[in-house]
C-alpha positions in Angstrom: 104.8 84.4 116.5 101.0 85.6 124.0 102.3 87.6 126.4 105.7 87.8 128.0 106.8 87.8 131.6 106.2 91.6 131.4 108.1 94.7 130.6 110.5 94.3 133.5 113.5 92.0 133.9 113.3 88.4 135.1 116.0 86.2 136.7 115.9 82.5 136.5 118.1 79.4 136.7 121.1 78.8 138.9 124.8 77.7 138.7 126.4 76.4 135.5 127.7 73.1 134.5 131.5 72.5 134.5 133.4 74.0 131.6 130.7 76.6 130.7 131.6 79.2 133.2 132.8 82.7 132.2 136.3 83.9 132.9 135.6 85.0 136.5 134.4 81.5 137.5 130.8 82.5 138.2 127.7 81.2 136.5 127.0 82.2 132.9 124.4 84.9 132.8 122.5 85.3 129.5 120.4 88.3 128.6 117.4 87.9 126.2 115.9 90.9 124.6 112.6 89.9 123.0 110.9 91.9 120.3 107.3 91.6 121.2 104.4 89.6 122.5 103.1 87.5 119.7 102.8 83.7 120.1 106.1 83.3 118.3 107.9 85.7 120.8 106.2 84.0 123.8 107.2 80.5 122.7 110.7 81.6 121.8 111.1 83.1 125.3 109.7 79.9 126.9 112.1 77.8 124.9 115.1 80.0 125.8 114.2 80.0 129.5 113.8 76.2 129.5 117.0 75.6 127.7 119.0 78.1 129.9 117.6 76.3 133.0 118.6 72.9 131.6 122.1 74.2 131.0 122.3 75.7 134.5 122.6 79.3 133.1 121.0 82.3 134.6 118.6 84.3 132.4 117.7 88.0 132.3 114.8 88.9 130.0 113.3 92.1 128.6 110.5 92.9 126.1 110.9 95.6 123.5 107.2 95.8 122.5 108.1 96.2 118.8 109.8 99.5 119.7 113.4 100.1 118.4 114.1 102.7 121.1 112.9 100.4 123.8 115.2 97.7 122.4 118.2 99.9 122.7 117.2 100.8 126.2 116.9 97.0 127.0 120.4 96.4 125.5 121.8 99.2 127.7 120.1 97.6 130.7 121.7 94.2 129.9 125.1 95.9 129.6 124.7 97.5 133.0 123.9 94.1 134.4 127.2 92.7 133.0 125.6 89.7 131.3 128.0 87.4 129.5 126.1 87.5 126.2 122.9 89.1 124.9 120.4 87.1 122.8 118.3 89.5 120.7 115.1 89.0 118.8 115.2 92.4 117.1 112.3 94.6 116.1 114.2 96.4 113.4 117.4 95.3 111.6 118.5 98.9 111.0 118.2 99.8 114.7 120.1 96.6 115.5 123.3 98.2 114.2 123.2 100.7 117.1 122.5 97.9 119.6 125.5 95.9 118.3 127.8 99.0 118.5 126.8 99.6 122.1 127.4 96.0 123.1 130.7 95.8 121.3 132.0 98.9 123.1 131.1 97.1 126.4 132.8 93.9 125.2 129.5 92.0 125.5 128.8 89.7 122.6 125.4 89.6 120.9 123.7 86.5 119.6 120.8 87.0 117.2 117.6 85.0 116.6 115.6 84.9 113.3 118.0 87.3 111.5 121.8 87.7 111.2 124.3 90.5 110.8 127.9 90.9 109.8 129.4 87.7 111.4 132.5 89.7 112.6 130.2 91.9 114.7 128.3 89.2 116.5 128.9 86.1 118.6 126.6 84.1 116.3 123.0 83.7 115.2 120.3 81.1 114.6 118.3 82.3 111.6 115.0 81.4 110.0 115.4 81.7 106.3 112.5 84.1 106.1 112.7 84.6 102.4 112.5 80.8 101.9 109.5 80.7 104.3 107.7 83.3 102.2 108.6 81.5 99.0 107.2 78.2 100.2 103.8 79.8 100.6 104.1 81.4 97.2 105.0 78.0 95.7 101.9 76.5 97.2 99.8 79.2 95.6 101.4 78.6 92.2 100.7 74.9 92.4 97.1 75.4 93.6 96.3 78.1 91.0 97.5 75.8 88.3 98.1 78.7 85.8 94.8 80.6 86.5 95.0 84.4 86.8 94.5 85.0 90.6 94.4 87.9 93.0 96.5 87.9 96.1 96.5 90.1 99.3 99.3 90.4 101.7 98.8 91.2 105.4 102.3 92.0 106.7 103.6 92.3 110.2 105.7 95.1 111.6 107.9 96.9 109.0 111.6 96.8 109.5 112.6 93.3 110.4 111.2 89.8 109.9 108.0 90.8 108.2 109.9 92.6 105.4 112.0 89.4 104.7 108.9 87.2 104.8 106.8 89.4 102.5 109.7 89.9 100.1 110.3 86.2 99.8 106.6 85.7 99.2 106.0 88.4 96.6 109.1 87.6 94.7 108.3 83.9 94.7 104.8 84.4 93.2 104.3 83.2 89.6 103.3 85.7 86.9 99.7 84.7 87.0 99.4 85.7 90.6 98.8 89.5 91.1 99.2 91.2 94.5 96.3 93.6 94.7 96.7 94.7 98.3 99.7 94.8 100.7 99.3 96.4 104.2 101.0 95.9 107.6 99.0 94.9 110.7 102.0 95.0 113.2 101.5 91.3 114.1 98.4 92.3 116.0 95.2 90.2 115.4 92.8 93.2 115.9 94.7 95.2 113.3 94.8 92.3 111.0 91.0 92.0 111.2 90.6 95.6 110.3 93.0 95.3 107.4 91.3 92.2 106.1 87.9 93.8 106.2 89.2 96.7 104.1 90.9 94.3 101.6 87.8 92.1 101.0 85.6 95.2 100.6 88.0 96.6 98.0 88.6 93.2 96.3 85.5 90.9 96.8 87.0 88.6 94.1 90.2 88.0 96.1 91.6 84.4 95.7 94.4 84.2 98.2 95.8 86.0 101.2 99.3 85.7 102.6 99.3 86.6 106.4 102.6 87.1 108.2 101.7 85.0 111.2 98.9 82.7 112.3 97.5 85.0 115.0 96.7 87.5 112.4 95.6 84.8 110.0 92.8 83.7 112.4 91.5 87.2 112.6 91.7 87.6 108.8 89.8 84.4 108.4 86.9 85.7 110.5 86.9 89.0 108.7 86.9 87.4 105.2 84.1 84.9 106.2 81.9 87.7 107.7 82.2 89.7 104.5 81.4 86.8 102.1 85.0 85.9 101.4 84.9 82.3 102.5 86.5 81.2 99.2 89.7 83.2 100.0 92.5 80.7 100.7 94.9 81.8 103.5 98.6 80.9 103.6 100.5 81.8 106.6 103.5 81.2 108.9 104.5 79.4 112.2 103.0 75.9 112.6 101.2 76.2 115.9 98.8 73.5 117.2 95.9 75.8 116.5 97.0 76.4 112.9 97.4 72.6 112.3 93.7 72.2 113.4 92.8 75.1 111.0 94.5 73.3 108.2 92.6 70.1 108.9 89.2 71.9 108.9 89.9 74.1 105.9 90.2 77.5 107.5 93.9 77.7 106.4 95.2 76.3 103.1 98.9 76.2 104.1 101.4 77.3 106.7 105.2 77.1 107.0 106.6 75.5 110.2 109.5 77.4 111.7 109.5 76.1 115.2 110.0 78.7 118.0 111.0 75.8 120.2 113.8 74.8 117.9 115.0 78.4 117.5 115.1 79.0 121.3 117.0 75.8 122.0 119.6 76.5 119.3 120.0 80.1 120.5 121.0 79.0 124.0 123.1 76.0 123.2 124.9 77.8 120.4 125.6 80.8 122.6 127.0 78.7 125.4 129.1 76.7 123.0 130.5 79.8 121.4 131.3 81.4 124.8 133.2 78.2 125.5 135.0 78.7 122.2 133.8 75.2 121.1 133.8 74.4 117.4 130.2 75.0 116.3 128.6 76.8 113.4 128.5 80.5 114.0 125.3 80.9 112.0 122.8 78.0 112.5 119.4 77.7 110.7 116.0 76.7 112.0 114.4 74.2 109.5 111.4 75.5 107.6 108.8 73.2 106.2 105.5 73.7 104.2 102.6 72.2 106.1 99.2 71.4 104.6 96.2 69.3 105.6 98.0 66.3 104.1 101.1 66.4 106.4 99.8 68.3 109.4 100.1 65.3 111.7 103.9 65.2 111.1 104.6 68.9 111.8 107.3 69.7 114.3 106.5 70.9 117.8 106.2 74.7 117.7 106.1 75.7 121.4 107.5 73.9 124.4 104.1 74.1 126.1 102.5 72.3 123.1 104.0 69.0 124.4 102.9 69.4 128.0 
């Protein structure tokens, strides 16, 4: 979950292949309202831009900077631009309700990434089963702890959307012998995660495991733990980037869960275009999630389009 094309709006692509045009016969114009600037968001946007270009669609993008008010403003900008559909990586599932209401009144369908909503209110969604993602990390801890009483810390992301689902899936999936002794958000920001981790290891020098809600924060947490004598803390995290696969191999991370931003972006665009065409495709699609450790790191799916270049 690096930085976007900026806070403004970007146009890209041209034309549209036969059969995919909107009612007025012009090119399909897709809006993408992104939630932030983590690696996940950057790779998601790159994938959406590449796939839109490959399908001869025009793309308008905006970054909400993890701010629900900015997200609503971005939705309103997309409405004013008369896009054919808006793809949204939301920052807050509660605030999303207002976004959907605004778009529905303007008769512009919304397609969601990572999370879903009432299917009758949206064009469709491509979801990451975030509860399952969190549970996969919890299951790994259960197997690794092998019945021992262990202490676990949680470094969450930004409250209100993906992080809550991830953390909920993780904490509910933990076995009874694993006790969460610290749980604090770091807003998906590496510098904040470092500060949070420093406080956690000071308060719990006997910490056994840490669940970190994305790999950028996990790298910062690893450095903080190591500097404070917490090298034995095993980190489980989420995403499956190339950097994380290297960290699995050298022992800095114990496990991660691959949920490819590349796959999510590709599905978002192709599903949106197909649904606009009224083709028979699944309204709610799912990005595959897979536990990755040192043993299977070489077979992990590509996370970001640029990873393969």
